[in-house]
PDB file with one MODEL, atoms N, CA, C and O in Angstrom:
MODEL        1
ATOM      1  N   UNK A   1      94.682 216.204 132.810  1.00  0.00           N
ATOM      2  CA  UNK A   1      95.399 214.978 132.553  1.00  0.00           C
ATOM      3  C   UNK A   1      94.776 213.889 133.416  1.00  0.00           C
ATOM      4  O   UNK A   1      94.273 214.153 134.508  1.00  0.00           O
ATOM      5  N   UNK A   2      94.819 212.661 132.908  1.00  0.00           N
ATOM      6  CA  UNK A   2      94.182 211.564 133.609  1.00  0.00           C
ATOM      7  C   UNK A   2      94.993 210.292 133.408  1.00  0.00           C
ATOM      8  O   UNK A   2      95.449 210.012 132.299  1.00  0.00           O
ATOM      9  N   UNK A   3      95.172 209.528 134.467  1.00  0.00           N
ATOM     10  CA  UNK A   3      95.814 208.229 134.347  1.00  0.00           C
ATOM     11  C   UNK A   3      94.776 207.215 133.903  1.00  0.00           C
ATOM     12  O   UNK A   3      93.623 207.257 134.332  1.00  0.00           O
ATOM     13  N   UNK A   4      95.200 206.302 133.036  1.00  0.00           N
ATOM     14  CA  UNK A   4      94.307 205.272 132.518  1.00  0.00           C
ATOM     15  C   UNK A   4      94.694 203.909 133.063  1.00  0.00           C
ATOM     16  O   UNK A   4      95.863 203.635 133.336  1.00  0.00           O
ATOM     17  N   UNK A   5      93.698 203.071 133.211  1.00  0.00           N
ATOM     18  CA  UNK A   5      93.955 201.679 133.559  1.00  0.00           C
ATOM     19  C   UNK A   5      94.140 200.906 132.254  1.00  0.00           C
ATOM     20  O   UNK A   5      93.725 201.382 131.197  1.00  0.00           O
ATOM     21  N   UNK A   6      94.749 199.734 132.308  1.00  0.00           N
ATOM     22  CA  UNK A   6      94.888 198.932 131.081  1.00  0.00           C
ATOM     23  C   UNK A   6      93.537 198.608 130.430  1.00  0.00           C
ATOM     24  O   UNK A   6      93.451 198.507 129.207  1.00  0.00           O
ATOM     25  N   UNK A   7      92.491 198.448 131.235  1.00  0.00           N
ATOM     26  CA  UNK A   7      91.155 198.159 130.697  1.00  0.00           C
ATOM     27  C   UNK A   7      90.614 199.357 129.916  1.00  0.00           C
ATOM     28  O   UNK A   7      90.008 199.191 128.857  1.00  0.00           O
ATOM     29  N   UNK A   8      90.836 200.564 130.444  1.00  0.00           N
ATOM     30  CA  UNK A   8      90.381 201.772 129.755  1.00  0.00           C
ATOM     31  C   UNK A   8      91.137 201.950 128.440  1.00  0.00           C
ATOM     32  O   UNK A   8      90.560 202.368 127.436  1.00  0.00           O
ATOM     33  N   UNK A   9      92.420 201.632 128.456  1.00  0.00           N
ATOM     34  CA  UNK A   9      93.225 201.740 127.238  1.00  0.00           C
ATOM     35  C   UNK A   9      92.742 200.762 126.174  1.00  0.00           C
ATOM     36  O   UNK A   9      92.706 201.098 124.990  1.00  0.00           O
ATOM     37  N   UNK A  10      92.368 199.548 126.592  1.00  0.00           N
ATOM     38  CA  UNK A  10      91.873 198.547 125.644  1.00  0.00           C
ATOM     39  C   UNK A  10      90.580 198.989 124.976  1.00  0.00           C
ATOM     40  O   UNK A  10      90.324 198.619 123.830  1.00  0.00           O
ATOM     41  N   UNK A  11      89.756 199.776 125.669  1.00  0.00           N
ATOM     42  CA  UNK A  11      88.477 200.231 125.127  1.00  0.00           C
ATOM     43  C   UNK A  11      88.634 201.399 124.161  1.00  0.00           C
ATOM     44  O   UNK A  11      87.733 201.669 123.367  1.00  0.00           O
ATOM     45  N   UNK A  12      89.768 202.095 124.220  1.00  0.00           N
ATOM     46  CA  UNK A  12      89.978 203.274 123.379  1.00  0.00           C
ATOM     47  C   UNK A  12      90.440 202.876 121.984  1.00  0.00           C
ATOM     48  O   UNK A  12      91.197 201.921 121.815  1.00  0.00           O
ATOM     49  N   UNK A  13      89.974 203.622 120.989  1.00  0.00           N
ATOM     50  CA  UNK A  13      90.480 203.459 119.637  1.00  0.00           C
ATOM     51  C   UNK A  13      91.599 204.459 119.472  1.00  0.00           C
ATOM     52  O   UNK A  13      91.414 205.652 119.711  1.00  0.00           O
ATOM     53  N   UNK A  14      92.773 203.974 119.060  1.00  0.00           N
ATOM     54  CA  UNK A  14      93.945 204.826 118.956  1.00  0.00           C
ATOM     55  C   UNK A  14      94.350 205.022 117.509  1.00  0.00           C
ATOM     56  O   UNK A  14      94.106 204.166 116.659  1.00  0.00           O
ATOM     57  N   UNK A  15      94.968 206.151 117.243  1.00  0.00           N
ATOM     58  CA  UNK A  15      95.466 206.493 115.918  1.00  0.00           C
ATOM     59  C   UNK A  15      96.924 206.882 116.065  1.00  0.00           C
ATOM     60  O   UNK A  15      97.257 207.711 116.912  1.00  0.00           O
ATOM     61  N   UNK A  16      97.809 206.297 115.250  1.00  0.00           N
ATOM     62  CA  UNK A  16      99.210 206.698 115.357  1.00  0.00           C
ATOM     63  C   UNK A  16      99.386 208.154 114.920  1.00  0.00           C
ATOM     64  O   UNK A  16      98.602 208.656 114.115  1.00  0.00           O
ATOM     65  N   UNK A  17     100.413 208.835 115.446  1.00  0.00           N
ATOM     66  CA  UNK A  17     100.636 210.218 115.038  1.00  0.00           C
ATOM     67  C   UNK A  17     101.065 210.285 113.578  1.00  0.00           C
ATOM     68  O   UNK A  17     101.567 209.308 113.023  1.00  0.00           O
ATOM     69  N   UNK A  18     100.866 211.422 112.977  1.00  0.00           N
ATOM     70  CA  UNK A  18     101.261 211.588 111.584  1.00  0.00           C
ATOM     71  C   UNK A  18     100.057 211.779 110.691  1.00  0.00           C
ATOM     72  O   UNK A  18      99.019 212.280 111.123  1.00  0.00           O
ATOM     73  N   UNK A  19     100.201 211.378 109.447  1.00  0.00           N
ATOM     74  CA  UNK A  19      99.178 211.654 108.458  1.00  0.00           C
ATOM     75  C   UNK A  19      98.218 210.495 108.238  1.00  0.00           C
ATOM     76  O   UNK A  19      97.579 210.415 107.190  1.00  0.00           O
ATOM     77  N   UNK A  20      98.109 209.609 109.196  1.00  0.00           N
ATOM     78  CA  UNK A  20      97.163 208.498 109.082  1.00  0.00           C
ATOM     79  C   UNK A  20      95.782 209.016 109.445  1.00  0.00           C
ATOM     80  O   UNK A  20      95.593 209.586 110.520  1.00  0.00           O
ATOM     81  N   UNK A  21      94.825 208.824 108.563  1.00  0.00           N
ATOM     82  CA  UNK A  21      93.471 209.304 108.817  1.00  0.00           C
ATOM     83  C   UNK A  21      92.711 208.404 109.771  1.00  0.00           C
ATOM     84  O   UNK A  21      93.088 207.256 110.004  1.00  0.00           O
ATOM     85  N   UNK A  22      91.641 208.942 110.313  1.00  0.00           N
ATOM     86  CA  UNK A  22      90.822 208.198 111.266  1.00  0.00           C
ATOM     87  C   UNK A  22      90.145 206.994 110.616  1.00  0.00           C
ATOM     88  O   UNK A  22      90.012 205.944 111.245  1.00  0.00           O
ATOM     89  N   UNK A  23      89.721 207.139 109.372  1.00  0.00           N
ATOM     90  CA  UNK A  23      89.049 206.022 108.693  1.00  0.00           C
ATOM     91  C   UNK A  23      90.044 204.889 108.467  1.00  0.00           C
ATOM     92  O   UNK A  23      89.738 203.729 108.742  1.00  0.00           O
ATOM     93  N   UNK A  24      91.225 205.217 107.970  1.00  0.00           N
ATOM     94  CA  UNK A  24      92.259 204.198 107.732  1.00  0.00           C
ATOM     95  C   UNK A  24      92.627 203.502 109.040  1.00  0.00           C
ATOM     96  O   UNK A  24      92.745 202.278 109.086  1.00  0.00           O
ATOM     97  N   UNK A  25      92.805 204.271 110.082  1.00  0.00           N
ATOM     98  CA  UNK A  25      93.161 203.710 111.383  1.00  0.00           C
ATOM     99  C   UNK A  25      92.077 202.762 111.881  1.00  0.00           C
ATOM    100  O   UNK A  25      92.383 201.695 112.414  1.00  0.00           O
ATOM    101  N   UNK A  26      90.818 203.141 111.712  1.00  0.00           N
ATOM    102  CA  UNK A  26      89.703 202.293 112.149  1.00  0.00           C
ATOM    103  C   UNK A  26      89.684 200.978 111.365  1.00  0.00           C
ATOM    104  O   UNK A  26      89.416 199.922 111.938  1.00  0.00           O
ATOM    105  N   UNK A  27      89.967 201.035 110.060  1.00  0.00           N
ATOM    106  CA  UNK A  27      89.964 199.824 109.234  1.00  0.00           C
ATOM    107  C   UNK A  27      91.131 198.914 109.615  1.00  0.00           C
ATOM    108  O   UNK A  27      90.950 197.705 109.757  1.00  0.00           O
ATOM    109  N   UNK A  28      92.315 199.480 109.780  1.00  0.00           N
ATOM    110  CA  UNK A  28      93.497 198.684 110.120  1.00  0.00           C
ATOM    111  C   UNK A  28      93.331 198.011 111.484  1.00  0.00           C
ATOM    112  O   UNK A  28      93.829 196.904 111.689  1.00  0.00           O
ATOM    113  N   UNK A  29      92.645 198.661 112.409  1.00  0.00           N
ATOM    114  CA  UNK A  29      92.469 198.111 113.752  1.00  0.00           C
ATOM    115  C   UNK A  29      91.290 197.146 113.873  1.00  0.00           C
ATOM    116  O   UNK A  29      91.005 196.661 114.968  1.00  0.00           O
ATOM    117  N   UNK A  30      90.604 196.862 112.775  1.00  0.00           N
ATOM    118  CA  UNK A  30      89.482 195.924 112.818  1.00  0.00           C
ATOM    119  C   UNK A  30      89.973 194.511 113.101  1.00  0.00           C
ATOM    120  O   UNK A  30      91.042 194.108 112.642  1.00  0.00           O
ATOM    121  N   UNK A  31      89.184 193.772 113.859  1.00  0.00           N
ATOM    122  CA  UNK A  31      89.465 192.363 114.122  1.00  0.00           C
ATOM    123  C   UNK A  31      88.634 191.520 113.155  1.00  0.00           C
ATOM    124  O   UNK A  31      87.599 191.983 112.675  1.00  0.00           O
ATOM    125  N   UNK A  32      89.066 190.292 112.859  1.00  0.00           N
ATOM    126  CA  UNK A  32      88.295 189.435 111.953  1.00  0.00           C
ATOM    127  C   UNK A  32      86.843 189.311 112.402  1.00  0.00           C
ATOM    128  O   UNK A  32      86.559 189.066 113.574  1.00  0.00           O
ATOM    129  N   UNK A  33      85.934 189.485 111.448  1.00  0.00           N
ATOM    130  CA  UNK A  33      84.508 189.405 111.728  1.00  0.00           C
ATOM    131  C   UNK A  33      83.870 190.738 112.052  1.00  0.00           C
ATOM    132  O   UNK A  33      82.643 190.830 112.090  1.00  0.00           O
ATOM    133  N   UNK A  34      84.661 191.778 112.289  1.00  0.00           N
ATOM    134  CA  UNK A  34      84.097 193.088 112.602  1.00  0.00           C
ATOM    135  C   UNK A  34      83.592 193.774 111.339  1.00  0.00           C
ATOM    136  O   UNK A  34      84.088 193.535 110.238  1.00  0.00           O
ATOM    137  N   UNK A  35      82.597 194.629 111.525  1.00  0.00           N
ATOM    138  CA  UNK A  35      81.962 195.349 110.420  1.00  0.00           C
ATOM    139  C   UNK A  35      81.986 196.833 110.748  1.00  0.00           C
ATOM    140  O   UNK A  35      81.702 197.232 111.878  1.00  0.00           O
ATOM    141  N   UNK A  36      82.325 197.646 109.759  1.00  0.00           N
ATOM    142  CA  UNK A  36      82.438 199.086 109.947  1.00  0.00           C
ATOM    143  C   UNK A  36      81.581 199.801 108.907  1.00  0.00           C
ATOM    144  O   UNK A  36      81.645 199.482 107.720  1.00  0.00           O
ATOM    145  N   UNK A  37      80.783 200.764 109.352  1.00  0.00           N
ATOM    146  CA  UNK A  37      80.008 201.601 108.442  1.00  0.00           C
ATOM    147  C   UNK A  37      80.736 202.937 108.330  1.00  0.00           C
ATOM    148  O   UNK A  37      80.902 203.646 109.322  1.00  0.00           O
ATOM    149  N   UNK A  38      81.164 203.274 107.125  1.00  0.00           N
ATOM    150  CA  UNK A  38      81.812 204.561 106.873  1.00  0.00           C
ATOM    151  C   UNK A  38      80.760 205.485 106.275  1.00  0.00           C
ATOM    152  O   UNK A  38      80.273 205.256 105.167  1.00  0.00           O
ATOM    153  N   UNK A  39      80.419 206.519 107.011  1.00  0.00           N
ATOM    154  CA  UNK A  39      79.402 207.461 106.563  1.00  0.00           C
ATOM    155  C   UNK A  39      80.016 208.484 105.610  1.00  0.00           C
ATOM    156  O   UNK A  39      81.207 208.780 105.707  1.00  0.00           O
ATOM    157  N   UNK A  40      79.218 209.028 104.689  1.00  0.00           N
ATOM    158  CA  UNK A  40      79.742 210.006 103.736  1.00  0.00           C
ATOM    159  C   UNK A  40      80.413 211.211 104.402  1.00  0.00           C
ATOM    160  O   UNK A  40      81.367 211.761 103.850  1.00  0.00           O
ATOM    161  N   UNK A  41      79.937 211.626 105.565  1.00  0.00           N
ATOM    162  CA  UNK A  41      80.545 212.777 106.243  1.00  0.00           C
ATOM    163  C   UNK A  41      81.960 212.459 106.726  1.00  0.00           C
ATOM    164  O   UNK A  41      82.752 213.376 106.947  1.00  0.00           O
ATOM    165  N   UNK A  42      82.292 211.171 106.894  1.00  0.00           N
ATOM    166  CA  UNK A  42      83.613 210.760 107.339  1.00  0.00           C
ATOM    167  C   UNK A  42      84.578 210.539 106.182  1.00  0.00           C
ATOM    168  O   UNK A  42      85.787 210.452 106.397  1.00  0.00           O
ATOM    169  N   UNK A  43      84.068 210.446 104.970  1.00  0.00           N
ATOM    170  CA  UNK A  43      84.900 210.119 103.810  1.00  0.00           C
ATOM    171  C   UNK A  43      85.351 211.403 103.123  1.00  0.00           C
ATOM    172  O   UNK A  43      84.537 212.083 102.499  1.00  0.00           O
ATOM    173  N   UNK A  44      86.624 211.742 103.226  1.00  0.00           N
ATOM    174  CA  UNK A  44      87.163 212.996 102.691  1.00  0.00           C
ATOM    175  C   UNK A  44      88.057 212.804 101.472  1.00  0.00           C
ATOM    176  O   UNK A  44      88.568 213.785 100.931  1.00  0.00           O
ATOM    177  N   UNK A  45      88.258 211.568 101.029  1.00  0.00           N
ATOM    178  CA  UNK A  45      89.130 211.311  99.886  1.00  0.00           C
ATOM    179  C   UNK A  45      88.474 211.780  98.590  1.00  0.00           C
ATOM    180  O   UNK A  45      87.261 211.984  98.528  1.00  0.00           O
ATOM    181  N   UNK A  46      89.294 211.945  97.564  1.00  0.00           N
ATOM    182  CA  UNK A  46      88.778 212.311  96.242  1.00  0.00           C
ATOM    183  C   UNK A  46      88.082 211.127  95.580  1.00  0.00           C
ATOM    184  O   UNK A  46      87.181 211.304  94.760  1.00  0.00           O
ATOM    185  N   UNK A  47      88.512 209.908  95.946  1.00  0.00           N
ATOM    186  CA  UNK A  47      87.870 208.717  95.391  1.00  0.00           C
ATOM    187  C   UNK A  47      86.404 208.694  95.802  1.00  0.00           C
ATOM    188  O   UNK A  47      86.032 209.205  96.859  1.00  0.00           O
ATOM    189  N   UNK A  48      85.583 208.096  94.954  1.00  0.00           N
ATOM    190  CA  UNK A  48      84.146 208.071  95.226  1.00  0.00           C
ATOM    191  C   UNK A  48      83.785 207.187  96.407  1.00  0.00           C
ATOM    192  O   UNK A  48      82.809 207.458  97.105  1.00  0.00           O
ATOM    193  N   UNK A  49      84.560 206.133  96.641  1.00  0.00           N
ATOM    194  CA  UNK A  49      84.267 205.258  97.763  1.00  0.00           C
ATOM    195  C   UNK A  49      85.523 204.565  98.252  1.00  0.00           C
ATOM    196  O   UNK A  49      86.528 204.575  97.541  1.00  0.00           O
ATOM    197  N   UNK A  50      85.513 203.956  99.448  1.00  0.00           N
ATOM    198  CA  UNK A  50      86.715 203.466 100.117  1.00  0.00           C
ATOM    199  C   UNK A  50      87.338 202.187  99.557  1.00  0.00           C
ATOM    200  O   UNK A  50      88.223 201.621 100.199  1.00  0.00           O
ATOM    201  N   UNK A  51      86.921 201.723  98.413  1.00  0.00           N
ATOM    202  CA  UNK A  51      87.468 200.500  97.837  1.00  0.00           C
ATOM    203  C   UNK A  51      88.974 200.625  97.609  1.00  0.00           C
ATOM    204  O   UNK A  51      89.717 199.689  97.905  1.00  0.00           O
ATOM    205  N   UNK A  52      89.433 201.752  97.094  1.00  0.00           N
ATOM    206  CA  UNK A  52      90.853 201.961  96.832  1.00  0.00           C
ATOM    207  C   UNK A  52      91.668 201.898  98.117  1.00  0.00           C
ATOM    208  O   UNK A  52      92.724 201.266  98.155  1.00  0.00           O
ATOM    209  N   UNK A  53      91.187 202.545  99.159  1.00  0.00           N
ATOM    210  CA  UNK A  53      91.873 202.525 100.449  1.00  0.00           C
ATOM    211  C   UNK A  53      91.973 201.101 100.982  1.00  0.00           C
ATOM    212  O   UNK A  53      93.027 200.697 101.473  1.00  0.00           O
ATOM    213  N   UNK A  54      90.902 200.349 100.892  1.00  0.00           N
ATOM    214  CA  UNK A  54      90.907 198.973 101.402  1.00  0.00           C
ATOM    215  C   UNK A  54      91.869 198.092 100.609  1.00  0.00           C
ATOM    216  O   UNK A  54      92.531 197.232 101.192  1.00  0.00           O
ATOM    217  N   UNK A  55      91.960 198.286  99.300  1.00  0.00           N
ATOM    218  CA  UNK A  55      92.915 197.519  98.490  1.00  0.00           C
ATOM    219  C   UNK A  55      94.348 197.843  98.901  1.00  0.00           C
ATOM    220  O   UNK A  55      95.190 196.948  98.963  1.00  0.00           O
ATOM    221  N   UNK A  56      94.634 199.114  99.183  1.00  0.00           N
ATOM    222  CA  UNK A  56      95.974 199.505  99.634  1.00  0.00           C
ATOM    223  C   UNK A  56      96.295 198.890 100.990  1.00  0.00           C
ATOM    224  O   UNK A  56      97.419 198.443 101.220  1.00  0.00           O
ATOM    225  N   UNK A  57      95.323 198.866 101.881  1.00  0.00           N
ATOM    226  CA  UNK A  57      95.531 198.266 103.200  1.00  0.00           C
ATOM    227  C   UNK A  57      95.799 196.772 103.056  1.00  0.00           C
ATOM    228  O   UNK A  57      96.679 196.236 103.729  1.00  0.00           O
ATOM    229  N   UNK A  58      95.045 196.088 102.183  1.00  0.00           N
ATOM    230  CA  UNK A  58      95.262 194.658 101.964  1.00  0.00           C
ATOM    231  C   UNK A  58      96.652 194.377 101.409  1.00  0.00           C
ATOM    232  O   UNK A  58      97.262 193.368 101.763  1.00  0.00           O
ATOM    233  N   UNK A  59      97.163 195.253 100.546  1.00  0.00           N
ATOM    234  CA  UNK A  59      98.503 195.069  99.996  1.00  0.00           C
ATOM    235  C   UNK A  59      99.568 195.226 101.073  1.00  0.00           C
ATOM    236  O   UNK A  59     100.558 194.494 101.081  1.00  0.00           O
ATOM    237  N   UNK A  60      99.371 196.168 101.972  1.00  0.00           N
ATOM    238  CA  UNK A  60     100.353 196.411 103.029  1.00  0.00           C
ATOM    239  C   UNK A  60     100.242 195.385 104.156  1.00  0.00           C
ATOM    240  O   UNK A  60     101.255 194.958 104.709  1.00  0.00           O
ATOM    241  N   UNK A  61      99.031 194.997 104.491  1.00  0.00           N
ATOM    242  CA  UNK A  61      98.774 194.021 105.554  1.00  0.00           C
ATOM    243  C   UNK A  61      98.275 192.735 104.909  1.00  0.00           C
ATOM    244  O   UNK A  61      97.070 192.547 104.740  1.00  0.00           O
ATOM    245  N   UNK A  62      99.192 191.859 104.552  1.00  0.00           N
ATOM    246  CA  UNK A  62      98.873 190.647 103.782  1.00  0.00           C
ATOM    247  C   UNK A  62      97.900 189.714 104.508  1.00  0.00           C
ATOM    248  O   UNK A  62      97.231 188.901 103.870  1.00  0.00           O
ATOM    249  N   UNK A  63      97.819 189.825 105.839  1.00  0.00           N
ATOM    250  CA  UNK A  63      96.936 188.939 106.591  1.00  0.00           C
ATOM    251  C   UNK A  63      95.497 189.433 106.650  1.00  0.00           C
ATOM    252  O   UNK A  63      94.647 188.772 107.247  1.00  0.00           O
ATOM    253  N   UNK A  64      95.204 190.588 106.040  1.00  0.00           N
ATOM    254  CA  UNK A  64      93.853 191.151 106.074  1.00  0.00           C
ATOM    255  C   UNK A  64      93.127 190.913 104.760  1.00  0.00           C
ATOM    256  O   UNK A  64      93.699 191.062 103.680  1.00  0.00           O
ATOM    257  N   UNK A  65      91.861 190.541 104.869  1.00  0.00           N
ATOM    258  CA  UNK A  65      90.982 190.417 103.708  1.00  0.00           C
ATOM    259  C   UNK A  65      89.755 191.261 104.006  1.00  0.00           C
ATOM    260  O   UNK A  65      89.022 190.987 104.956  1.00  0.00           O
ATOM    261  N   UNK A  66      89.528 192.301 103.185  1.00  0.00           N
ATOM    262  CA  UNK A  66      88.433 193.231 103.406  1.00  0.00           C
ATOM    263  C   UNK A  66      87.426 193.154 102.264  1.00  0.00           C
ATOM    264  O   UNK A  66      87.793 192.961 101.106  1.00  0.00           O
ATOM    265  N   UNK A  67      86.163 193.306 102.607  1.00  0.00           N
ATOM    266  CA  UNK A  67      85.097 193.339 101.605  1.00  0.00           C
ATOM    267  C   UNK A  67      84.357 194.658 101.779  1.00  0.00           C
ATOM    268  O   UNK A  67      83.900 194.979 102.876  1.00  0.00           O
ATOM    269  N   UNK A  68      84.239 195.428 100.690  1.00  0.00           N
ATOM    270  CA  UNK A  68      83.584 196.733 100.734  1.00  0.00           C
ATOM    271  C   UNK A  68      82.296 196.674  99.927  1.00  0.00           C
ATOM    272  O   UNK A  68      82.279 196.160  98.808  1.00  0.00           O
ATOM    273  N   UNK A  69      81.217 197.200 100.498  1.00  0.00           N
ATOM    274  CA  UNK A  69      79.917 197.257  99.828  1.00  0.00           C
ATOM    275  C   UNK A  69      79.304 198.631 100.042  1.00  0.00           C
ATOM    276  O   UNK A  69      79.649 199.339 100.987  1.00  0.00           O
ATOM    277  N   UNK A  70      78.391 198.998  99.151  1.00  0.00           N
ATOM    278  CA  UNK A  70      77.670 200.264  99.281  1.00  0.00           C
ATOM    279  C   UNK A  70      76.326 199.965  99.940  1.00  0.00           C
ATOM    280  O   UNK A  70      75.617 199.049  99.521  1.00  0.00           O
ATOM    281  N   UNK A  71      75.979 200.725 100.957  1.00  0.00           N
ATOM    282  CA  UNK A  71      74.683 200.567 101.616  1.00  0.00           C
ATOM    283  C   UNK A  71      73.593 201.083 100.672  1.00  0.00           C
ATOM    284  O   UNK A  71      73.702 202.191 100.145  1.00  0.00           O
ATOM    285  N   UNK A  72      72.565 200.299 100.464  1.00  0.00           N
ATOM    286  CA  UNK A  72      71.504 200.656  99.527  1.00  0.00           C
ATOM    287  C   UNK A  72      70.704 201.879  99.975  1.00  0.00           C
ATOM    288  O   UNK A  72      70.113 202.565  99.140  1.00  0.00           O
ATOM    289  N   UNK A  73      70.675 202.162 101.278  1.00  0.00           N
ATOM    290  CA  UNK A  73      69.944 203.336 101.758  1.00  0.00           C
ATOM    291  C   UNK A  73      70.796 204.608 101.701  1.00  0.00           C
ATOM    292  O   UNK A  73      70.407 205.649 102.229  1.00  0.00           O
ATOM    293  N   UNK A  74      71.961 204.511 101.054  1.00  0.00           N
ATOM    294  CA  UNK A  74      72.889 205.629 100.857  1.00  0.00           C
ATOM    295  C   UNK A  74      73.415 206.195 102.173  1.00  0.00           C
ATOM    296  O   UNK A  74      73.761 207.373 102.256  1.00  0.00           O
ATOM    297  N   UNK A  75      73.472 205.336 103.215  1.00  0.00           N
ATOM    298  CA  UNK A  75      73.996 205.785 104.495  1.00  0.00           C
ATOM    299  C   UNK A  75      75.518 205.688 104.536  1.00  0.00           C
ATOM    300  O   UNK A  75      76.136 206.149 105.495  1.00  0.00           O
ATOM    301  N   UNK A  76      76.137 205.092 103.501  1.00  0.00           N
ATOM    302  CA  UNK A  76      77.591 205.019 103.451  1.00  0.00           C
ATOM    303  C   UNK A  76      78.069 203.702 102.859  1.00  0.00           C
ATOM    304  O   UNK A  76      77.392 203.092 102.031  1.00  0.00           O
ATOM    305  N   UNK A  77      79.255 203.274 103.301  1.00  0.00           N
ATOM    306  CA  UNK A  77      79.890 202.074 102.813  1.00  0.00           C
ATOM    307  C   UNK A  77      80.132 201.127 103.974  1.00  0.00           C
ATOM    308  O   UNK A  77      80.463 201.556 105.080  1.00  0.00           O
ATOM    309  N   UNK A  78      79.968 199.852 103.719  1.00  0.00           N
ATOM    310  CA  UNK A  78      80.166 198.835 104.747  1.00  0.00           C
ATOM    311  C   UNK A  78      81.461 198.097 104.433  1.00  0.00           C
ATOM    312  O   UNK A  78      81.650 197.589 103.328  1.00  0.00           O
ATOM    313  N   UNK A  79      82.345 198.048 105.420  1.00  0.00           N
ATOM    314  CA  UNK A  79      83.610 197.323 105.298  1.00  0.00           C
ATOM    315  C   UNK A  79      83.561 196.157 106.271  1.00  0.00           C
ATOM    316  O   UNK A  79      83.321 196.340 107.465  1.00  0.00           O
ATOM    317  N   UNK A  80      83.791 194.953 105.750  1.00  0.00           N
ATOM    318  CA  UNK A  80      83.793 193.745 106.565  1.00  0.00           C
ATOM    319  C   UNK A  80      85.201 193.152 106.512  1.00  0.00           C
ATOM    320  O   UNK A  80      85.758 192.945 105.434  1.00  0.00           O
ATOM    321  N   UNK A  81      85.766 192.882 107.685  1.00  0.00           N
ATOM    322  CA  UNK A  81      87.061 192.195 107.716  1.00  0.00           C
ATOM    323  C   UNK A  81      86.760 190.710 107.785  1.00  0.00           C
ATOM    324  O   UNK A  81      86.195 190.216 108.761  1.00  0.00           O
ATOM    325  N   UNK A  82      87.151 190.006 106.724  1.00  0.00           N
ATOM    326  CA  UNK A  82      86.853 188.573 106.636  1.00  0.00           C
ATOM    327  C   UNK A  82      87.887 187.727 107.351  1.00  0.00           C
ATOM    328  O   UNK A  82      87.531 186.742 107.997  1.00  0.00           O
ATOM    329  N   UNK A  83      89.168 188.088 107.254  1.00  0.00           N
ATOM    330  CA  UNK A  83      90.195 187.340 108.003  1.00  0.00           C
ATOM    331  C   UNK A  83      91.308 188.241 108.404  1.00  0.00           C
ATOM    332  O   UNK A  83      92.264 187.797 109.041  1.00  0.00           O
TER     333      UNK A  83
ENDMDL
END
């Protein structure tokens, strides 16, 4: 067990308990202007790509605008938080 300072806590990426996946948590915690690369090994959904997940997040979080693109080198999907 280890005590954390507030600075260490700010640097950590946190996921709420329950059935929230790591990819969803990472997208929801994005700040405006941040860019996330989702690699195929991280994508476990039945959907072919994270567009559906991002649309659901936008519906739930009205203040978020996400743009999803496919990386041409097939390294994964790029999610950009616009606002």
